[in-house]
N, C-alpha and C positions, 0 to 999 in steps of 0.2 A: 490230243484233246483234253489237258488239265477239267477244268469244266463239267465236261460227261460225269466224270465220275461221281465227282464231289456230287451233282445233282442228282445221280444214281445211286449213292450212299444215302440221298437224302438230308445232306447238311447244307445244300444251295440249290435255289431254282431263281429263274427267267424271269424278270412278267416283262414281256411282249408290247401290253398297253401302256406302260409306263416308261419303259425300257434301261429293266432296273436287272442288275443282279441282289439278289438277298443271302442275308444265311437265315438259317436254321432261327428259331427265337431261343430255343434252349443251350445253343453255340450261345448268342451274345449276351447271355443272360451270365453264361459263367467269364467272359470277357475282360477285362479293367482297359484303364483310361492307355495303357503301357500298351495293351494288345493290337487295339482298333488302333492306334497311330502306327502303330508299325504295319496293321495291315495294309491301310490309306497308303503308307510311302512305296508297298511293296506294289499296290497296286498303280501308282503315278510313275512307279518304273518302268512296269511294265508296257504302259500306256506310250511312253516315252522313248521306251525300243522300240514297242513299235510304229508307233505314228510317225517319232518323231518330235512330239511335242505332246505338253504337258498339259494336266484335263482341269 
């Protein structure tokens, strides 16, 4: 359960109200556009692997 580890470290949180995962603001501030695209690609690949379809 990788999300749980990151949540316990304070790096991510889950908003059940709006159904999203969020990175800690201090982490986001340190990311460049290439980092963000890499994260998006990794997340999309995970969704495809798990559900068999693209988000």
